All heavy atoms as an XYZ file, in Angstrom:
790
protein
N     -11.992     -8.840     -9.461
C     -10.673     -8.504     -9.981
C     -10.801     -7.244    -10.827
O     -11.761     -7.108    -11.563
C     -10.154     -9.686    -10.813
C      -8.798     -9.451    -11.424
S      -7.445     -9.256    -10.275
C      -7.292    -10.892     -9.644
N      -9.871     -6.346    -10.698
C      -9.907     -5.103    -11.438
C      -9.215     -5.300    -12.744
O      -8.162     -5.891    -12.833
C      -9.212     -3.992    -10.644
C      -9.875     -3.724     -9.358
N     -11.078     -3.124     -9.252
C      -9.499     -4.053     -8.080
C     -11.409     -3.022     -7.966
N     -10.457     -3.582     -7.253
N      -9.809     -4.795    -13.818
C      -9.214     -4.847    -15.124
C      -8.587     -3.495    -15.435
O      -9.278     -2.519    -15.670
C     -10.294     -5.214    -16.157
C      -9.715     -5.488    -17.521
O      -8.477     -5.432    -17.687
N     -10.551     -5.806    -18.465
N      -7.264     -3.408    -15.367
C      -6.556     -2.148    -15.515
C      -6.119     -1.979    -16.951
O      -5.005     -2.265    -17.301
C      -5.349     -2.117    -14.572
C      -5.687     -2.253    -13.095
C      -4.388     -2.289    -12.296
C      -6.544     -1.100    -12.648
N      -7.005     -1.477    -17.775
C      -6.674     -1.187    -19.155
C      -6.796      0.301    -19.381
O      -7.589      0.988    -18.747
C      -7.613     -1.940    -20.112
C      -7.446     -3.450    -20.041
C      -8.354     -4.148    -21.024
O      -9.187     -3.514    -21.668
N      -8.182     -5.422    -21.146
N      -6.022      0.819    -20.304
C      -5.996      2.242    -20.620
C      -6.595      2.443    -21.981
O      -6.355      1.660    -22.894
C      -4.556      2.754    -20.588
O      -3.998      2.433    -19.326
C      -4.509      4.245    -20.774
N      -7.398      3.484    -22.100
C      -7.979      3.817    -23.394
C      -6.840      4.112    -24.389
O      -5.809      4.629    -24.000
C      -8.909      5.035    -23.266
N      -7.080      3.815    -25.699
C      -5.980      3.965    -26.676
C      -5.332      5.359    -26.690
O      -4.128      5.495    -26.815
C      -6.666      3.649    -27.982
C      -7.848      2.851    -27.644
C      -8.274      3.265    -26.291
N      -6.114      6.430    -26.587
C      -5.550      7.752    -26.685
C      -5.064      8.315    -25.318
O      -4.637      9.479    -25.233
N      -5.137      7.513    -24.250
C      -4.840      8.011    -22.916
C      -3.740      7.156    -22.269
O      -3.988      6.587    -21.225
C      -6.132      8.007    -22.085
C      -5.965      8.731    -20.754
O      -5.010      9.488    -20.615
N      -6.857      8.510    -19.838
N      -2.612      7.055    -22.880
C      -1.516      6.243    -22.347
C      -0.789      6.973    -21.241
O      -0.438      8.143    -21.399
C      -0.536      5.902    -23.451
C      -1.140      5.027    -24.546
C      -1.495      3.679    -24.026
O      -0.863      3.123    -23.155
N      -2.606      3.147    -24.558
N      -0.543      6.326    -20.078
C       0.243      6.971    -19.026
C       1.697      7.050    -19.446
O       2.136      6.290    -20.270
C       0.054      6.014    -17.813
C      -0.301      4.704    -18.438
C      -0.998      5.047    -19.721
N       2.430      8.008    -18.866
C       3.850      8.086    -19.231
C       4.610      6.863    -18.789
O       4.203      6.156    -17.887
C       4.340      9.346    -18.473
C       3.304      9.630    -17.448
C       2.033      8.971    -17.898
N       5.729      6.618    -19.448
C       6.572      5.461    -19.072
C       7.144      5.696    -17.693
O       7.403      6.825    -17.304
C       7.720      5.341    -20.103
C       7.247      4.914    -21.463
C       6.658      3.540    -21.464
O       7.187      2.633    -20.793
O       5.623      3.347    -22.134
N       7.414      4.619    -16.940
C       8.006      4.764    -15.611
C       9.378      5.436    -15.725
O      10.077      5.275    -16.708
C       8.157      3.351    -15.097
C       7.271      2.531    -15.951
C       7.132      3.227    -17.247
N       9.727      6.180    -14.701
C      11.032      6.863    -14.675
C      12.149      5.878    -14.619
O      12.021      4.800    -14.044
C      11.080      7.830    -13.498
N      13.277      6.234    -15.185
C      14.469      5.406    -15.121
C      14.905      5.321    -13.665
O      15.032      6.312    -12.995
C      15.542      6.036    -15.988
C      16.835      5.208    -16.029
O      16.843      4.108    -15.485
O      17.814      5.715    -16.604
N      15.145      4.105    -13.168
C      15.518      3.900    -11.773
C      16.752      4.687    -11.377
O      16.880      5.148    -10.257
C      15.706      2.426    -11.502
N      17.701      4.918    -12.308
C      18.904      5.616    -11.982
C      18.621      7.095    -11.746
O      19.405      7.757    -11.055
C      19.899      5.471    -13.144
N      17.539      7.639    -12.256
C      17.265      9.057    -12.112
C      16.236      9.377    -11.043
O      15.853     10.524    -10.882
C      16.782      9.650    -13.447
C      17.873      9.584    -14.489
O      19.045      9.743    -14.180
N      17.523      9.334    -15.732
N      15.733      8.371    -10.315
C      14.682      8.622     -9.354
C      15.160      9.546     -8.217
O      14.392     10.334     -7.691
C      14.185      7.309     -8.768
C      13.262      6.540     -9.714
C      12.819      5.238     -9.023
C      12.064      7.326    -10.129
N      16.409      9.443     -7.817
C      16.923     10.264     -6.708
C      17.230     11.676     -7.151
O      17.431     12.554     -6.344
N      17.282     11.944     -8.463
C      17.660     13.253     -8.999
C      16.472     13.979     -9.524
O      16.482     14.517    -10.619
C      18.737     13.111    -10.070
C      19.933     12.374     -9.572
O      20.293     12.540     -8.413
N      20.569     11.620    -10.401
N      15.346     13.998     -8.780
C      14.117     14.616     -9.326
C      14.314     16.111     -9.463
O      14.021     16.675    -10.497
C      12.905     14.263     -8.422
C      11.687     14.930     -8.931
C      12.763     12.771     -8.356
N      14.821     16.798     -8.441
C      15.083     18.220     -8.494
C      13.999     18.990     -9.199
O      12.862     19.017     -8.738
N      14.302     19.644    -10.326
C      13.313     20.385    -11.082
C      12.674     19.561    -12.169
O      11.860     20.062    -12.898
C      13.993     21.629    -11.693
C      14.432     22.603    -10.660
O      13.879     22.637     -9.583
N      15.450     23.389    -10.945
N      13.046     18.293    -12.298
C      12.501     17.455    -13.346
C      11.036     17.171    -13.033
O      10.593     17.223    -11.904
C      13.265     16.142    -13.418
N      10.276     16.885    -14.094
C       8.878     16.595    -13.929
C       8.689     15.215    -13.295
O       9.334     14.249    -13.699
C       8.179     16.609    -15.287
C       6.703     16.408    -15.220
C       6.040     16.481    -16.581
O       6.586     17.190    -17.446
O       5.015     15.806    -16.760
N       7.853     15.159    -12.264
C       7.617     13.909    -11.573
C       6.656     13.085    -12.400
O       5.644     13.582    -12.880
C       7.007     14.179    -10.174
C       6.693     12.882     -9.455
C       7.980     15.008     -9.355
N       6.919     11.797    -12.620
C       6.009     10.952    -13.413
C       4.629     10.921    -12.821
O       4.443     10.976    -11.614
C       6.672      9.586    -13.373
C       8.076      9.812    -12.956
C       8.067     11.056    -12.128
N       3.610     10.701    -13.696
C       2.237     10.616    -13.273
C       2.088      9.484    -12.259
O       2.620      8.394    -12.442
C       1.355     10.358    -14.452
C      -0.085     10.198    -14.116
C      -1.008     11.162    -13.918
C      -0.776      8.939    -13.850
N      -2.211     10.625    -13.568
C      -2.109      9.260    -13.505
C      -0.389      7.607    -13.851
C      -3.046      8.297    -13.195
C      -1.333      6.650    -13.549
C      -2.639      7.002    -13.219
N       1.376      9.742    -11.164
C       1.130      8.740    -10.135
C       2.206      8.653     -9.042
O       2.031      7.923     -8.107
N       3.277      9.411     -9.179
C       4.342      9.369     -8.189
C       4.242     10.578     -7.279
O       3.804     11.642     -7.693
C       5.719      9.389     -8.898
C       6.057      8.096     -9.553
C       5.414      7.518    -10.604
C       7.148      7.272     -9.251
N       6.006      6.339    -10.954
C       7.092      6.165    -10.138
C       8.147      7.319     -8.306
C       8.006      5.131    -10.093
C       9.081      6.285     -8.317
C       8.993      5.222     -9.163
N       4.680     10.426     -6.054
C       4.695     11.515     -5.083
C       5.810     11.244     -4.086
O       6.342     10.123     -4.046
C       3.352     11.621     -4.376
N       6.134     12.227     -3.278
C       7.160     12.048     -2.252
C       6.690     11.111     -1.175
O       7.468     10.377     -0.576
C       7.528     13.368     -1.614
C       8.332     14.267     -2.527
O       8.824     13.757     -3.550
O       8.462     15.460     -2.234
N       5.389     11.128     -0.890
C       4.807     10.291      0.158
C       3.475      9.704     -0.309
O       2.825     10.250     -1.179
C       4.524     11.133      1.401
C       5.748     11.524      2.124
C       5.376     12.300      3.369
N       6.258     13.485      3.427
C       5.881     14.710      3.157
N       4.639     14.973      2.904
N       6.766     15.687      3.206
N       3.126      8.543      0.268
C       1.807      7.989      0.028
C       1.354      7.301      1.317
O       2.180      6.952      2.147
C       1.793      7.019     -1.154
C       2.633      5.789     -0.976
C       2.051      4.617     -0.531
C       3.977      5.808     -1.252
C       2.841      3.484     -0.383
C       4.752      4.672     -1.086
C       4.187      3.501     -0.665
N       0.075      7.176      1.480
C      -0.521      6.531      2.673
C      -1.342      5.348      2.278
O      -2.047      5.366      1.265
C      -1.428      7.541      3.438
S      -0.520      8.991      4.046
N      -1.236      4.293      3.076
C      -2.046      3.086      2.862
C      -2.064      2.297      4.164
O      -1.156      2.420      4.985
C      -1.483      2.255      1.732
C      -0.088      1.725      1.953
S       0.544      0.742      0.613
C       0.084     -0.883      1.152
N      -3.094      1.513      4.395
C      -3.129      0.694      5.597
C      -2.065     -0.400      5.481
O      -1.808     -0.950      4.444
C      -4.528      0.096      5.639
C      -5.112      0.319      4.307
C      -4.324      1.389      3.610
N      -1.413     -0.673      6.632
C      -0.387     -1.703      6.684
C      -0.905     -2.860      7.561
O      -0.917     -2.741      8.789
C       0.912     -1.131      7.243
C       2.077     -2.076      7.410
C       2.479     -2.710      6.066
C       3.264     -1.369      8.035
N      -1.373     -3.901      6.901
C      -1.876     -5.075      7.614
C      -0.714     -6.046      7.852
O      -0.043     -6.460      6.922
C      -2.965     -5.774      6.816
C      -4.182     -4.944      6.552
C      -4.368     -4.334      5.317
C      -5.121     -4.757      7.536
C      -5.471     -3.547      5.070
C      -6.245     -3.949      7.305
C      -6.423     -3.349      6.076
N      -0.506     -6.430      9.112
C       0.461     -7.449      9.452
C       0.029     -8.145     10.726
O      -0.798     -7.654     11.464
C       1.856     -6.849      9.568
C       1.992     -5.759     10.562
C       3.400     -5.200     10.543
N       3.454     -3.980     11.287
C       4.510     -3.193     11.314
N       5.564     -3.512     10.620
N       4.481     -2.087     12.020
N       0.547     -9.352     10.962
C       0.111    -10.109     12.131
C       0.241     -9.294     13.415
O       1.238     -8.614     13.654
C       1.049    -11.316     12.143
C       1.445    -11.498     10.723
C       1.511    -10.113     10.174
N      -0.818     -9.360     14.242
C      -0.843     -8.641     15.498
C      -1.436     -7.224     15.450
O      -1.682     -6.646     16.472
N      -1.677     -6.733     14.238
C      -2.286     -5.401     14.081
C      -3.733     -5.397     14.540
O      -4.494     -6.325     14.222
C      -2.182     -4.939     12.604
O      -0.842     -4.917     12.196
C      -2.800     -3.562     12.414
N      -4.113     -4.418     15.311
C      -5.484     -4.291     15.784
C      -6.262     -3.472     14.749
O      -5.850     -2.396     14.364
C      -5.544     -3.614     17.137
C      -4.776     -4.321     18.238
C      -5.476     -5.479     18.844
N      -6.610     -4.959     19.612
C      -7.644     -5.701     19.964
N      -7.705     -6.943     19.643
N      -8.617     -5.163     20.633
N      -7.405     -4.021     14.282
C      -8.247     -3.394     13.288
C      -9.705     -3.372     13.812
O     -10.045     -4.129     14.710
C      -8.194     -4.094     11.921
C      -6.792     -4.034     11.331
C      -8.675     -5.558     12.039
N     -10.514     -2.481     13.248
C     -11.928     -2.457     13.592
C     -12.722     -3.027     12.468
O     -12.524     -2.660     11.290
C     -12.398     -1.016     13.900
C     -11.870     -0.531     15.216
C     -12.439      0.793     15.551
N     -13.885      0.597     15.734
C     -14.613      1.304     16.590
N     -14.037      2.192     17.311
N     -15.882      1.088     16.671
N     -13.671     -3.915     12.766
C     -14.589     -4.459     11.793
C     -15.972     -4.387     12.384
O     -16.230     -4.986     13.437
C     -14.228     -5.912     11.414
C     -15.089     -6.473     10.312
S     -14.637     -8.126      9.780
C     -15.269     -9.098     11.142
N     -16.866     -3.644     11.723
C     -18.259     -3.474     12.169
C     -18.314     -3.010     13.613
O     -19.117     -3.448     14.394
C     -18.994     -4.794     12.006
N     -17.363     -2.054     13.972
C     -17.398     -1.457     15.288
C     -16.696     -2.303     16.362
O     -16.573     -1.852     17.502
N     -16.248     -3.495     16.063
C     -15.567     -4.360     17.045
C     -14.079     -4.441     16.717
O     -13.710     -4.537     15.576
C     -16.148     -5.756     17.038
C     -17.600     -5.769     17.470
O     -17.992     -5.051     18.399
N     -18.429     -6.533     16.768
N     -13.260     -4.459     17.787
C     -11.836     -4.598     17.588
C     -11.445     -6.064     17.329
O     -11.931     -6.943     18.027
C     -11.063     -4.075     18.781
C     -11.087     -2.583     18.903
C     -11.892     -1.805     19.655
C     -10.300     -1.688     18.118
N     -11.650     -0.489     19.459
C     -10.681     -0.382     18.503
C      -9.298     -1.840     17.168
C     -10.091      0.751     17.965
C      -8.724     -0.701     16.633
C      -9.104      0.565     17.010
N     -10.608     -6.278     16.349
C     -10.134     -7.624     15.980
C      -8.627     -7.549     15.855
O      -8.048     -6.487     15.713
C     -10.738     -8.067     14.650
C     -12.254     -8.083     14.594
C     -12.833     -9.272     15.326
O     -12.183    -10.300     15.473
N     -14.072     -9.137     15.785
N      -7.961     -8.721     15.815
C      -6.529     -8.801     15.637
C      -6.234     -9.581     14.370
O      -6.822    -10.622     14.151
C      -5.859     -9.485     16.857
O      -6.199     -8.744     18.042
C      -4.369     -9.513     16.686
N      -5.317     -9.056     13.561
C      -4.919     -9.756     12.339
C      -4.077    -10.975     12.714
O      -3.108    -10.882     13.471
C      -4.091     -8.803     11.417
C      -3.588     -9.573     10.200
C      -4.961     -7.641     10.986
N      -4.486    -12.125     12.181
C      -3.752    -13.359     12.387
C      -2.632    -13.497     11.365
O      -1.475    -13.654     11.700
C      -4.695    -14.562     12.266
O      -3.967    -15.791     12.285
N      -2.992    -13.441     10.078
C      -1.998    -13.472      9.005
C      -2.597    -12.871      7.746
O      -3.809    -12.644      7.632
C      -1.477    -14.900      8.769
C      -2.522    -15.893      8.421
N      -3.371    -16.456      9.366
C      -2.870    -16.479      7.270
C      -4.191    -17.302      8.793
N      -3.893    -17.330      7.501
N      -1.710    -12.585      6.782
C      -2.098    -11.933      5.573
C      -1.568    -12.761      4.410
O      -0.447    -13.267      4.435
C      -1.466    -10.498      5.460
C      -1.838     -9.795      4.203
C      -1.868     -9.673      6.706
N      -2.422    -12.924      3.389
C      -2.014    -13.701      2.191
C      -2.436    -12.972      0.921
O      -3.410    -12.216      0.917
C      -2.667    -15.085      2.223
C      -2.212    -15.984      3.308
S      -3.060    -17.584      3.283
C      -2.538    -18.221      1.713
N      -1.702    -13.222     -0.132
C      -2.110    -12.822     -1.467
C      -2.643    -14.061     -2.154
O      -1.928    -15.039     -2.312
C      -0.963    -12.237     -2.278
C      -0.555    -10.806     -1.948
C       0.677    -10.444     -2.746
C      -1.689     -9.858     -2.249
N      -3.916    -14.033     -2.522
C      -4.544    -15.171     -3.179
C      -5.147    -14.702     -4.503
O      -5.976    -13.779     -4.501
C      -5.653    -15.756     -2.349
C      -5.181    -16.411     -1.099
C      -6.242    -17.048     -0.261
N      -7.600    -16.845     -0.770
C      -8.624    -17.572     -0.404
N      -8.493    -18.483      0.496
N      -9.822    -17.310     -0.890
N      -4.647    -15.267     -5.595
C      -5.146    -14.906     -6.922
C      -5.080    -13.382     -7.128
O      -6.022    -12.744     -7.579
C      -6.569    -15.397     -7.098
C      -6.675    -16.899     -7.017
C      -8.091    -17.362     -7.318
N      -8.189    -18.762     -7.040
C      -9.144    -19.331     -6.342
N     -10.109    -18.587     -5.855
N      -9.163    -20.601     -6.111
N      -3.931    -12.829     -6.746
C      -3.659    -11.386     -6.854
C      -4.589    -10.503     -6.045
O      -4.712     -9.323     -6.301
C      -3.705    -10.958     -8.324
C      -2.682    -11.660     -9.209
C      -2.853    -11.198    -10.651
C      -1.267    -11.423     -8.755
N      -5.216    -11.055     -5.014
C      -6.089    -10.271     -4.128
C      -5.584    -10.438     -2.693
O      -5.140    -11.509     -2.290
C      -7.546    -10.719     -4.236
C      -8.160    -10.353     -5.578
C      -9.653    -10.591     -5.626
O     -10.246    -10.809     -4.543
O     -10.197    -10.559     -6.695
N      -5.669     -9.378     -1.923
C      -5.224     -9.387     -0.541
C      -6.281    -10.062      0.323
O      -7.471     -9.757      0.261
C      -5.028     -7.942     -0.069
C      -4.435     -7.722      1.312
C      -3.025     -8.336      1.387
C      -4.386     -6.226      1.626
N      -5.844    -11.059      1.087
C      -6.733    -11.777      2.010
C      -6.225    -11.562      3.445
O      -5.094    -11.899      3.766
C      -6.741    -13.272      1.689
N      -7.111    -10.981      4.276
C      -6.747    -10.701      5.693
C      -7.461    -11.737      6.538
O      -8.694    -11.848      6.477
C      -7.195     -9.295      6.104
C      -6.677     -8.202      5.111
C      -6.723     -8.978      7.532
C      -5.193     -8.047      5.076
N      -6.718    -12.470      7.320
C      -7.315    -13.435      8.241
C      -7.217    -12.882      9.658
O      -6.204    -12.384     10.078
C      -6.533    -14.776      8.182
C      -6.775    -15.519      6.884
C      -6.044    -15.225      5.760
C      -7.713    -16.554      6.819
C      -6.271    -15.900      4.586
C      -7.927    -17.234      5.638
C      -7.188    -16.922      4.510
O      -7.421    -17.579      3.352
N      -8.342    -12.967     10.376
C      -8.417    -12.450     11.739
C      -8.339    -13.604     12.730
O      -8.745    -14.722     12.389
C      -9.706    -11.670     11.932
C      -9.884    -10.469     11.008
C     -11.251     -9.831     11.221
C      -8.771     -9.461     11.171
N      -7.852    -13.338     13.914
C      -7.735    -14.314     14.957
C      -9.129    -14.879     15.241
O     -10.084    -14.144     15.445
C      -7.125    -13.733     16.229
C      -7.177    -14.726     17.402
C      -5.688    -13.292     15.988
N      -9.258    -16.216     15.250
C     -10.486    -16.902     15.557
C     -11.444    -17.039     14.391
O     -12.566    -17.535     14.566
N     -11.075    -16.620     13.201
C     -11.945    -16.776     12.030
C     -11.226    -17.595     10.966
O     -10.028    -17.368     10.732
C     -12.305    -15.387     11.462
C     -13.175    -14.597     12.422
C     -13.663    -13.317     11.789
O     -13.692    -13.179     10.580
N     -14.110    -12.374     12.616
N     -11.952    -18.502     10.341
C     -11.350    -19.380      9.327
C     -11.315    -18.751      7.951
O     -10.426    -19.073      7.171
C     -12.091    -20.717      9.274
C     -11.948    -21.542     10.502
C     -12.654    -22.890     10.374
O     -12.854    -23.330      9.267
O     -12.980    -23.430     11.441
N     -12.306    -17.893      7.646
C     -12.375    -17.300      6.313
C     -11.741    -15.916      6.283
O     -11.787    -15.194      7.283
C     -13.839    -17.195      5.874
C     -14.456    -18.575      5.667
C     -15.832    -18.446      5.059
C     -16.428    -19.819      4.845
N     -17.674    -19.758      4.123
N     -11.153    -15.530      5.141
C     -10.557    -14.201      5.040
C     -11.593    -13.094      5.020
O     -12.742    -13.316      4.683
C      -9.766    -14.267      3.725
C     -10.461    -15.277      2.919
C     -11.011    -16.300      3.902
N     -11.154    -11.910      5.359
C     -12.019    -10.722      5.380
C     -11.538     -9.799      4.284
O     -10.329     -9.603      4.095
C     -11.919    -10.034      6.770
C     -12.759     -8.784      6.796
C     -12.370    -11.011      7.863
N     -12.475     -9.154      3.606
C     -12.174     -8.147      2.589
C     -11.520     -6.956      3.315
O     -12.085     -6.405      4.265
C     -13.439     -7.722      1.909
C     -13.215     -6.684      0.815
O     -12.052     -6.381      0.488
O     -14.219     -6.142      0.327
N     -10.302     -6.512      2.864
C      -9.663     -5.381      3.548
C     -10.522     -4.094      3.536
O     -10.347     -3.274      4.426
C      -8.398     -5.146      2.729
C      -8.194     -6.394      1.947
C      -9.498     -7.080      1.806
N     -11.434     -3.931      2.577
C     -12.273     -2.774      2.537
C     -13.248     -2.712      3.729
O     -13.759     -1.652      4.059
C     -13.049     -2.731      1.237
N     -13.503     -3.839      4.358
C     -14.409     -3.904      5.517
C     -13.677     -3.610      6.834
O     -14.321     -3.568      7.876
C     -15.072     -5.257      5.592
C     -16.004     -5.523      4.419
C     -16.666     -6.867      4.566
C     -17.610     -7.102      3.397
N     -18.261     -8.422      3.472
N     -12.388     -3.435      6.777
C     -11.584     -3.206      7.977
C     -11.202     -1.753      8.093
O     -10.884     -1.122      7.078
C     -10.325     -4.070      7.973
C     -10.560     -5.596      7.884
C      -9.253     -6.298      7.748
C     -11.332     -6.070      9.122
N     -11.181     -1.237      9.302
C     -10.798      0.128      9.560
C      -9.411      0.098     10.219
O      -9.179     -0.603     11.187
C     -11.753      0.817     10.499
C     -13.146      0.995      9.960
C     -14.097      1.585     10.999
O     -13.656      2.482     11.782
O     -15.250      1.164     11.029
N      -8.472      0.855      9.576
C      -7.114      0.911     10.090
C      -6.504      2.227      9.686
O      -6.646      2.630      8.534
C      -6.266     -0.264      9.537
C      -4.794     -0.292      9.912
C      -4.638     -0.462     11.428
C      -4.096     -1.456      9.190
N      -5.902      2.918     10.623
C      -5.247      4.204     10.345
C      -4.138      3.945      9.334
O      -3.305      3.086      9.502
C      -4.657      4.781     11.640
C      -4.164      6.190     11.502
C      -5.264      7.212     11.350
O      -6.374      7.000     11.853
O      -5.008      8.235     10.690
N      -4.133      4.720      8.229
C      -3.074      4.484      7.220
C      -1.712      4.863      7.717
O      -1.516      5.709      8.562
C      -3.491      5.402      6.051
C      -4.660      6.210      6.506
C      -5.058      5.772      7.845
N      -0.727      4.145      7.197
C       0.685      4.403      7.487
C       1.250      5.232      6.340
O       0.934      5.007      5.173
C       1.447      3.055      7.599
O       0.869      2.298      8.632
C       2.928      3.283      7.860
N       2.087      6.207      6.652
C       2.714      7.048      5.622
C       4.051      6.456      5.209
O       4.885      6.105      6.074
C       2.918      8.477      6.155
O       1.664      8.996      6.549
C       3.532      9.387      5.057
N       4.268      6.326      3.932
C       5.508      5.812      3.363
C       6.129      6.904      2.504
O       5.433      7.798      2.018
C       5.240      4.587      2.463
C       4.690      3.419      3.200
C       3.344      3.241      3.334
C       5.514      2.490      3.788
C       2.827      2.151      4.021
C       5.042      1.397      4.465
C       3.656      1.236      4.588
N       7.401      6.858      2.254
C       8.066      7.805      1.397
C       8.706      7.064      0.215
O       9.100      5.895      0.335
C       9.172      8.615      2.146
O       9.737      9.557      1.234
C      10.255      7.747      2.733
N       8.805      7.780     -0.891
C       9.433      7.183     -2.086
C      10.864      7.716     -2.228
O      11.531      7.365     -3.171
C       8.642      7.536     -3.358
O       8.530      8.964     -3.447
C       7.253      6.923     -3.295
N      11.289      8.518     -1.288
C      12.659      9.082     -1.330
C      13.518      8.368     -0.284
O      13.044      7.875      0.723
C      12.642     10.559     -1.020
C      11.986     11.373     -2.094
C      12.163     12.835     -1.764
N      11.558     13.636     -2.786
C      12.246     14.255     -3.752
N      13.560     14.136     -3.778
N      11.635     14.990     -4.633
N      14.806      8.362     -0.560
C      15.739      7.789      0.401
C      15.831      8.761      1.577
O      15.930      9.959      1.391
C      17.126      7.599     -0.212
C      17.150      6.485     -1.205
C      18.552      6.314     -1.720
N      18.568      5.268     -2.689
C      19.354      4.228     -2.609
N      20.261      4.146     -1.672
N      19.292      3.296     -3.512
N      15.850      8.224      2.761
C      16.004      9.049      3.967
C      17.144      8.453      4.782
O      17.417      7.254      4.728
C      14.707      9.045      4.797
C      13.567      9.738      4.096
C      14.269      7.638      5.198
N      17.858      9.312      5.510
C      18.945      8.788      6.287
C      18.452      7.885      7.418
O      17.314      8.043      7.902
C      19.629     10.082      6.891
C      18.567     11.094      6.803
C      17.681     10.732      5.637
N      19.266      6.930      7.854
C      18.830      6.064      8.938
C      18.666      6.872     10.219
O      19.346      7.920     10.373
C      19.967      5.027      9.069
C      21.127      5.674      8.393
C      20.611      6.638      7.406
N      17.830      6.408     11.120
C      17.670      7.138     12.406
C      18.976      7.120     13.179
O      19.756      6.164     13.079
C      16.571      6.385     13.151
C      16.499      5.072     12.493
C      17.006      5.233     11.066
N      19.246      8.179     13.916
C      20.500      8.210     14.705
C      20.529      7.094     15.739
O      19.513      6.800     16.382
C      20.507      9.566     15.373
C      19.093     10.052     15.309
C      18.433      9.315     14.144
N      21.672      6.446     15.850
C      21.766      5.370     16.855
C      22.018      5.988     18.213
O      22.668      7.044     18.350
C      22.927      4.411     16.481
O      24.121      5.157     16.359
N      21.525      5.304     19.210
C      21.598      5.847     20.580
C      22.698      5.212     21.347
O      23.065      4.149     21.299
C      20.282      5.716     21.293
C      19.214      6.483     20.631
C      17.871      6.363     21.375
O      17.763      5.621     22.329
N      16.887      7.058     20.902
């Protein structure tokens, strides 16, 4: 478990007010925020590589605040750090819905 404590003289800025998140414009972006971020997206049916072999995700659980990835045919969870998966890009800005066809 990671212990996320900040040194007394090194406090991060307060989170931005939710009402002002869409009006960033020339305003200073809060520390740790960006327009986009990338992370692996584990969900049932996703193909991942573990130790050079392809596996399929069976289900995903949060246990004791830790991510547990279960693979098809295995009873015990796998540490997500041992799995290879191309990261998915997410945005923190509102985007228009895709055009309907």
